[in-house]
N, C-alpha and C positions, 0 to 999 in steps of 0.2 A: 309913719311916712317912709322912713328909710327902709323898713322891711318890705314894704310894697314895691318900692323902687328896685330893690335888690331882686325880689322875686320876678318882676317884669323883665329885668335885665337877663337873668338866668333863663327865663322862658324864651326870650328873643334869641339868645345865643344858641339854645337848643334847636330852635326852628331853623336858624341859619345853617347849623351843622346838618340837620335833616335835609334841607334843601340842597346843600352841597353834595351830600351823599346820593341823593336822588339824581342830581345832575351828573355826577360821576358814573352812576349805574347806567343812566341813559346813554352817556358817551361810550361806555364800554359795550353796550348792546349795539350801538351804531358803528362799532369798531373804529371809533375816533380815539385811538390809543394815546396819543400825546396829550389830548385834553383830559382824558380819564386819569392818566398818570399824574398830571399836575394836580387835579382835584383830590385824588386819593392820597397823594404825598402830603398835601396840606393838612388833610384830616388825620392821617396816620401820625404825623408829627405831634398832633394835639392829643393823641391817645385813643382815637376811635378804633376799636377792635375790628369792626367790619371793614374799614378802609385798610387797616394793616393786613387783614386776610387777603383782600383783593390785590393789594400791592404785592404781596407774596406770590399770588397767582400770576401776576403780570411778569414778575422776574422768572418764575418757574417755566412759563411757556414762551418767554421771549417777546412778550408784548410791550415790554418796557425798553425795547431796543435790541437787547441780546439776552440770551439765557444766562442768568447769573444765580447759580444754586446757593452760594453762601448768603447772598442778600435775600433770596426767597426764604431760606431757613431762618434768617434773622427776623424777618417780618412775621412769619408764621409763629415763631417762638414768642414774640411780643403779644400777638393776638391770643395765642393759646394760654399765656400767663394770666389773661383776664377771664379765662373760662370759655373762649370761643371754641366750640366743639369741632367745627369744620377745619379750623387751623390745626388743632391737635391731630386730626385724621390726616391732614396734608403732611404734617411732620412724620407721622408713622409711614405714610406712603413713600416719602423721600428716603427713609431708612431702608425700607424694603427694596427700593430701586437700587440702592448702593450694594446690598447683599446680592441681589440678582445680577447686577452688572459684574460683580466679582466672579460669580459663577459662570456667566457667559464668557467672560474673558479667559477663564481657565480652560473651558472646553474648546474655545476657538484657537488660542495661542499656545497653551502649555500642555494640552493633552497629547500624548504620543501614541496611544493605542497599544501599548506594550502587552497588556493582558490578552489581547486578541491574537498576538503572534506566538504566544507560548502558554502552556498551562491548560486549565479547564476550558477556557473560552476560545481556544485556538481554532482558527478557521483555515484548514488546509486548502490549498488550491484544488479545484475539481479536476478529475482526470476523465478525459473523454476517450472512449474506445476508438480504435483506429477505424 
């Protein structure tokens, strides 16, 4: 009797989590971000990898209020630790963005073009005949 009761309790809790996840996904599709955030947060704290992944997305894209990359990284890491492949891919994408951001910052702010002024790639001013 105890085993049957335990099994029914576990099945019911799984269904509740599935319904909450479905509701959260529907809220996300409807762009009801505060409601989706609340539902995903509740599920993510309980260890639901799918909710952790979506919560990471919300922080990554600013749907949780503001863009918060450390929190996005935290939630993606938790989801990836359970084997969630999309979360692992999101972590890789975040790392690539950091590298590319550093590259872009160099070319925009630190590059001085010195090799274009002297040496092999020197570009002299054109001379036009009178």
